[in-house]
N, C-alpha and C positions, 0 to 999 in steps of 0.2 A: 831694241836695248844693243845700246853700244860697251864699251869698256871706256870706262873714264878714269882721268890721273886729276889727283888730287895737290894741286900746289898751298900746300897751307903756312909754310914757313916764308916770312918774309923775300929770303932767300929763290927759295920755289919758284916764289910770286913774282920777283927782278927777274927771273931767267926765262919764264914762258918757255913759250915755242922759239924763243930766240938761238938761233945754231942748227934749229929740224930744217929737214926738207922735206917733210912730214906729218903725218898726225894720223895714227888710224884712232878711233873714237874720238875722244873728247877732252877738256881739259876741263878745270871747274878751279879758278885763281875766286880763295875767298880768304881774310875780307881781302874785298876788291870792288872800287865805284867806278872804273873805268880803264881801260885800257889805252894799246899803241901797237904801231904793227909797223914803227920805225926799226933796220936789219931784219924783216923778215923774210922769207925766199918763197912765199907762196899766200896767197889770196887766205882769209879766214872768214865765218860767220863768227858774230857774236850775240849772244844773248846776257843781257842786263838784269839779273833778279836780285828778288827781296834775301833778306838771310833765311827764309823758310823755301828759297829757288825757284817760286813761282815770278814768270819769265813778265817782265816791265815791256822790256822793250827788243827786237830784233833787228841787227845790221849789217850789212858786209864789208869788212874792207880788206881794198886793197893795200900792198905795199909801204908804207910811208903815210898810213894815216891815224886818226884817234880819233874814241869816243870825247864826248862831254860828260862828267859825269852828271847822274839826277837821281832826284829825290826819290829816299828810298829804296836804292840798289845799293848793297850788300855783296852781293858775290858775281863771276861773271863766269858764263861756261862758252869756251873757242872749240870752233873741230871748222877741221877744213871745208871752204867756200862752196855752197851746195849743199851739206850734211842736213844743215837745219831743215832743209825744204822735204828731203828724203825720208829725216827722223818726223816730218810733223811740228817741227818747236814752233810754235809764234808769238805775239803776245797773249797772256792769260793761261799759256801752258805749264802746269807743275811740274816739276822736274823731281827724281827720289834718284836715291842711288840707295841700289840692294848691298846688301851686310853693313852698311850704318848706322 
């Protein structure tokens, strides 16, 4: 289990991880269909999820990259590169938020 920061406002989603040197846990961007890493300082793992947080695709992005929007994706989870493998997150995984 990892701490999750929720970026629900348009402003919070727009800022995302920009300007951060690292991330403890994960960042949930909702609603969101894709993300970019322009201006980022570190590579990230990205999970493209349905509205109910079913993982449809997982990828890693170096700084200066972007994901293409995918059908059915309504939320994106980001974490430092390598964390999803550590946490066992892959397509088909159902994610949940404690206390939500």
